[in-house]
N, C-alpha and C positions, 0 to 999 in steps of 0.2 A: 504494500500500500504506500503510495507516494505522499510525502508530507505536503500539506496544502499551505501556500504562502498567506492565505487569508486568515489563518488561525491566530488567535491572540493568546499569548501566555499571560493569564491573569496575575500570576504571582510576580512576573517580571514587570508588568504594567503597574501593579499596585506599588511595588518598590520605587519605581520611577516617580510616581505621583506623590508618594509619601515623602521622598527626599526633597522634591520641589516645595511641598507645603511646609516642611520643617525649615527649609532655608528661608522661605518668605517670612515665617514667624520669627526667626532669629533676626532677620533684617529689620523687621518692625520693632522688635525689642531694642535693638541697637539704636534705631532712629529715635525712639522714645527717650532713651538714655541721653542721646546727643542733645535733644531739646531741653531736657531737665538741666543738664550741665551748662548749656549755653545761657540759660536764665540765671543759674546760680553762680557760675564762674565766667563771666564774659571776658575777663582779661587773660585767662589761661589759654595757651595756644592749642594743646591737644589733650583736653581733660578726659575724653572718652577712651582714647588709646591708652593713656596712663592708667586709668581706672581698670580697664580690662587686663592690662599687663599685670598689675598688682594683684588682681583677683586670681589670674592663672598661676602666678608665683605662689600665692598663699595655698592654693589647691594642691600644687605639687609638693609643698612642704608637708602637708598632712597625709599624703598617700604613702 
């Protein structure tokens, strides 16, 4: 029996959509953080990048 090109592997499709949705959620969270920091610390050049670096470093220390 030949494999049909019109068949969809639902597991593969679900993984693709899940990854895209998770990425969009992360981007939305980062954008919200950017806006909060922009209001709180308007004079600081890269507050979000600094915050996320510090958060990752703290996470690595505890693991």
